[in-house]
N, C-alpha and C positions, 0 to 999 in steps of 0.2 A: 743310171737313169737317163743321162744325156744320149748314150748309145741307143737305148731303147726308143727314146723320143725320135731320133733321126731315122732309125729303122722303120718305125711305124709310119712316119711321114713319107719315106721313100716307098714303102709298100702301098700306101694309099694312092700316091701319085702314079705308080706303075699300074695299079688296078684300074684307075680312071683313064689310063692311056696317055697321061700327061708325060711330057719329057721330064726326065729326072735331071735336074741341074745339080752340079757339084756345088756343095756349100763352100763358101770362101770366108776368109777372115774379114770380119767387119771393119777392122782397123786398117789392114794393109791390102785388102782385096786380093790376097794370095790364096791358093788352094790349101786346104787343111790336110797336111800330109803326116802329121805327128800327133800322137796322143800323150798328153802329160798325165802321168799316173798320179802325181801329187795333187793336181788340181782337178783330176778326172774330167779333162776337157780336150777336145781336138784343137790343135793350134797350127799356125803356118810356120814355115821355116824362119821367117823374120822374128816372130814372137819367141821361137825356140832360143834364139841368140840373145834375147833381152835379159836384163837383170832379173826380171820377175820369174823366169823359168830356167835360167842357166844351170842351176844346181839341182834341178828336178830330174826324176827318172822319166825317160822318154821311151816310147815304142812306136814303130811304124804303124800306121792306121790298120793295115791288114792284120798285123799281129795282135793288136788290141781288140779288134773285132772278134778274132778267133778265140782269144782268151776269155772274153766276156760271153761269147756264145757257149763255150764249154761250161762256164760257171752257171749260166742260165739253164742249160740242159741238165746239169747235176741237181740244181735246185728243183727243177721240174720233176725229175725222177723221184726225188725225196718226197715231194708233195703228192705224187701219184701213189707212192707206197703208203703214205699216211692216209690218203683217201681210201685206199683199198682196205686198210686195217679198220678204219672207222666204219666203212660199209659192212665189214664182217661183224663188228660189234652190234651194229644196228640190226642186222639180220638175226643174230642170236637173240637179241632182246625182243624182236617181233615174234619170233617163234615161241619164246618163253611166255609172252603175253597171250598168245593164242591158246 
């Protein structure tokens, strides 16, 4: 959800022609370079070394984005297939009612 929220915000800013500023850690004012899979959040390198995240599974931001992008595309494909199936059922019912 957080990844989608950031992607939407960046897309809107780019569409309006605004400069897209890199988000930073609110606590340390550092760039968000790591994705904590356990907390599903982007974090900075300082937060990564903190006790709160030290034992968590981490990914570089680019890898996390790619992973979630693939998941979203797979879900989208499944939804499209389901929609096509439902539209087929609807068409059969409409023909039968005629």
